[in-house]
C-alpha positions as CSV (number, residue, x, y, z in Angstrom):
1,X,-1.9,0.7,28.1
2,X,-1.9,-0.4,24.5
3,X,-0.8,-4.0,24.0
4,X,-1.0,-4.3,20.2
5,X,2.1,-2.7,18.6
6,X,3.1,-2.2,15.1
7,X,4.0,0.1,12.2
8,X,1.4,2.0,10.2
9,X,0.6,1.0,6.6
10,X,1.7,4.4,5.2
11,X,5.1,3.9,6.6
12,X,5.4,0.8,4.5
13,X,4.2,2.6,1.4
14,X,7.3,2.0,-0.7
15,X,7.6,5.5,-2.3
16,X,6.9,7.2,1.0
17,X,9.6,5.0,2.6
18,X,12.2,5.5,-0.2
19,X,11.7,9.2,-0.3
20,X,12.5,9.5,3.4
21,X,15.3,6.9,3.6
22,X,17.8,8.0,1.0
23,X,21.0,7.9,3.1
24,X,23.6,5.2,2.8
25,X,25.9,6.2,5.8
26,X,25.8,2.6,7.0
27,X,26.7,0.9,3.7
28,X,30.5,1.3,4.0
29,X,30.4,-0.4,7.3
30,X,28.4,-3.4,6.0
31,X,30.6,-3.6,2.9
32,X,33.7,-3.8,5.1
33,X,32.4,-6.9,6.8
34,X,31.4,-8.7,3.6
35,X,33.0,-12.2,3.2
36,X,36.2,-12.3,1.1
37,X,35.0,-15.3,-1.0
38,X,33.0,-14.3,-4.1
39,X,31.0,-17.5,-3.6
40,X,29.7,-16.5,-0.2
41,X,26.0,-16.5,0.6
42,X,24.6,-13.4,2.4
43,X,21.2,-13.0,4.1
44,X,19.7,-9.7,5.0
45,X,16.7,-9.8,7.4
46,X,14.2,-6.9,7.3
47,X,15.6,-5.8,3.9
48,X,12.8,-3.3,3.1
49,X,13.0,-2.0,-0.4
50,X,16.6,-3.2,-0.9
51,X,18.4,0.0,0.3
52,X,21.5,-2.1,1.3
53,X,20.6,-5.4,-0.5
54,X,20.9,-3.9,-4.0
55,X,24.4,-2.1,-3.6
56,X,25.8,-5.3,-2.0
57,X,24.5,-7.4,-4.9
58,X,26.2,-4.9,-7.3
59,X,29.5,-6.1,-5.6
60,X,28.9,-9.5,-7.2
61,X,27.6,-11.3,-4.1
62,X,24.9,-13.8,-3.8
63,X,22.5,-12.0,-1.4
64,X,19.0,-12.8,-0.3
65,X,16.6,-10.3,1.3
66,X,13.8,-11.2,3.7
67,X,10.9,-9.0,4.7
68,X,7.3,-9.5,5.8
69,X,6.0,-6.3,4.1
70,X,4.9,-7.2,0.5
71,X,4.8,-3.6,-0.8
72,X,8.4,-3.1,0.3
73,X,9.5,-6.3,-1.4
74,X,7.7,-5.5,-4.6
75,X,9.6,-2.2,-4.7
76,X,12.9,-4.0,-4.0
77,X,12.3,-6.4,-6.9
78,X,11.5,-3.5,-9.2
79,X,14.6,-1.6,-8.3
80,X,16.8,-4.8,-8.6
81,X,15.3,-5.5,-12.1
82,X,16.1,-2.0,-13.2
83,X,19.7,-2.6,-12.2
84,X,19.8,-6.0,-14.0
85,X,20.3,-7.8,-10.7
86,X,18.9,-11.2,-9.7
87,X,18.3,-11.1,-6.0
88,X,16.3,-13.7,-4.1
89,X,13.7,-11.6,-2.2
90,X,11.6,-13.7,0.3
91,X,8.4,-12.7,2.1
92,X,8.6,-14.2,5.5
93,X,8.4,-13.6,9.3
94,X,12.0,-13.5,10.6
95,X,10.9,-15.2,13.8
96,X,9.9,-18.4,12.0
97,X,12.1,-18.3,8.9
98,X,13.2,-21.7,7.7
99,X,15.4,-21.7,4.6
100,X,17.3,-24.7,3.1
101,X,20.7,-23.0,3.1
102,X,23.2,-21.6,5.6
103,X,24.9,-18.3,5.1
104,X,28.4,-16.8,5.6
105,X,27.0,-13.4,6.7
106,X,23.6,-12.5,8.1
107,X,22.7,-9.0,9.1
108,X,19.8,-6.9,10.4
109,X,20.3,-3.2,9.7
110,X,18.5,0.1,10.2
111,X,17.3,-0.4,13.8
112,X,14.9,-3.1,12.6
113,X,15.0,-5.2,15.8
114,X,13.1,-2.4,17.6
115,X,10.0,-3.9,15.9
116,X,10.5,-7.1,17.8
117,X,8.2,-6.0,20.6
118,X,8.4,-9.0,23.0
119,X,11.6,-10.5,24.4
120,X,10.6,-13.9,23.0
121,X,10.3,-12.3,19.5
122,X,14.0,-11.4,19.8
123,X,14.9,-14.8,21.1
124,X,13.1,-16.5,18.3
125,X,14.8,-14.3,15.7
126,X,18.3,-14.9,17.2
127,X,17.7,-18.7,17.2
128,X,16.7,-18.5,13.5
129,X,19.9,-16.6,12.8
130,X,21.9,-19.2,14.7
131,X,20.3,-22.0,12.7
132,X,21.1,-20.3,9.4
133,X,24.6,-19.2,10.1
134,X,27.6,-21.2,8.8
135,X,30.1,-22.3,11.4
136,X,32.6,-19.5,10.7
137,X,29.9,-17.0,9.6
138,X,29.3,-13.5,11.0
139,X,26.1,-11.9,12.3
140,X,25.9,-8.1,12.1
141,X,23.3,-6.0,13.9
142,X,22.7,-2.3,14.4
143,X,20.1,-0.6,16.7
144,X,19.7,2.5,18.8
145,X,21.3,3.1,22.2
146,X,18.2,4.3,24.0
147,X,18.3,7.9,25.1
148,X,15.8,8.5,27.9
149,X,16.4,12.2,27.9
150,X,15.6,12.5,24.2
151,X,12.4,10.4,24.5
152,X,11.2,12.5,27.5
153,X,11.8,15.7,25.6
154,X,10.1,14.4,22.5
155,X,6.9,13.7,24.5
156,X,6.3,17.4,25.0
157,X,5.3,18.6,21.6
158,X,4.8,17.7,17.9
159,X,8.0,18.4,16.0
160,X,8.6,18.3,12.2
161,X,11.2,15.7,11.4
162,X,11.1,15.4,7.6
163,X,9.9,17.2,4.5
164,X,10.5,15.7,1.0
165,X,8.9,14.9,-2.4
166,X,8.4,11.2,-3.4
167,X,9.2,9.8,-6.8
168,X,5.4,9.7,-7.5
169,X,5.3,13.5,-6.8
170,X,3.7,13.6,-3.3
171,X,4.9,16.4,-1.1
172,X,5.3,14.8,2.4
173,X,5.8,16.5,5.8
174,X,6.2,14.3,8.8
175,X,5.7,15.5,12.4
176,X,6.5,13.4,15.4
177,X,5.5,12.9,19.0
178,X,6.2,10.0,21.3
179,X,5.3,8.4,24.6
180,X,7.7,6.0,26.3
181,X,6.1,3.0,28.2
182,X,8.5,2.1,31.0
183,X,6.8,-1.2,31.8
184,X,7.1,-2.6,28.3
185,X,10.2,-0.6,27.1
186,X,8.2,0.4,24.1
187,X,8.5,3.9,22.6
188,X,5.0,4.7,21.3
189,X,5.9,7.0,18.3
190,X,3.3,8.7,16.3
191,X,4.1,10.2,12.8
192,X,1.6,12.7,11.7
193,X,1.6,12.8,7.9
194,X,0.8,15.8,5.8
195,X,0.6,15.1,2.0
196,X,0.3,17.8,-0.6
197,X,-0.2,20.4,2.1
198,X,-3.1,18.5,3.7
199,X,-3.2,16.4,6.9
200,X,-3.4,12.8,5.9
201,X,-3.2,10.5,8.9
202,X,-1.5,9.5,12.1
203,X,0.7,6.4,11.7
204,X,2.2,4.4,14.6
205,X,5.9,3.6,14.6
206,X,6.2,1.6,17.8
207,X,9.7,0.6,18.9
208,X,10.9,-1.7,21.6
209,X,13.9,-0.3,23.3
210,X,16.8,-2.7,24.0
211,X,19.3,-1.4,26.5
212,X,23.0,-2.1,26.2
213,X,23.6,-4.6,29.0
214,X,20.3,-6.2,28.2
215,X,21.1,-6.8,24.6
216,X,24.6,-8.0,25.3
217,X,23.2,-10.6,27.7
218,X,20.5,-11.8,25.3
219,X,23.1,-12.3,22.5
220,X,25.4,-14.3,24.8
221,X,22.5,-16.3,26.3
222,X,21.3,-17.4,22.8
223,X,24.9,-18.5,21.9
224,X,26.7,-15.6,20.2
225,X,30.1,-14.2,20.9
226,X,30.3,-10.4,20.5
227,X,33.5,-9.8,18.6
228,X,33.1,-6.1,18.4
229,X,30.6,-3.6,19.8
230,X,30.8,-0.2,18.2
231,X,29.0,3.1,18.9
232,X,29.0,4.4,15.3
233,X,29.4,3.2,11.7
234,X,32.9,4.7,11.9
235,X,33.7,1.9,14.4
236,X,34.1,4.2,17.3
237,X,34.2,2.3,20.6
238,X,30.8,2.0,22.2
239,X,30.4,4.3,25.2
240,X,27.8,6.3,27.2
241,X,27.4,8.9,24.5
242,X,27.0,6.5,21.6
243,X,23.8,6.9,19.6
244,X,24.0,3.4,18.2
245,X,24.7,-0.2,19.3
246,X,26.5,-1.9,16.4
247,X,27.5,-5.6,16.8
248,X,29.8,-8.0,15.0
249,X,29.1,-11.5,16.3
250,X,29.9,-15.1,15.7
251,X,28.0,-18.1,16.8
252,X,29.3,-20.4,19.5
253,X,29.4,-24.0,18.4
């Protein structure tokens, strides 16, 4: 069994990433929970290329984005500069982040916690969030609600999941297959990349699955109160058929 998990370098290629992740279905949800004060400080962890950071900054908020992938941050800075925005982008590991300020809102979007492969990684991150959150601040989080049936079916064959052209004119096709490790709760996803009609490489996209009662317990254990748990960005009540786990939390003091 593989014990070293991660995400392939090509997945963190900024143009490859942005060409695939063009949707903003989650933005209205995150905008709804923005602080009312224009002087509020906001912190986005795992901000990537600024998919949400930049439109929130356009609302006039002081927002900072943290990521440990330098190519993604370089792309985010370039995009922010083109919009005339000044955003503090920080290259750091969210498990050990230590900033001088506290924030009114901290969020982790786009299933990013699935790349915290060990339970201790999640605990360390939640403690970092607790440390940086103001007394009345909110913590927002979204991730998958694990679907065992889907994962089992996806183990059977290689399936095309995306086809697009990047801003730098690369034609990209991605085919996916996966293998779920029950012992570690890690879904070993392989993305097979074809670029300009030729096979390029196989890239890992390993994801630790966090099950609903497990994640609820971890949040409460670290010291968060779950104000809301939704099953979609339309704020539908979380239930057995929900594809997502979406949390609005505050910190117990």
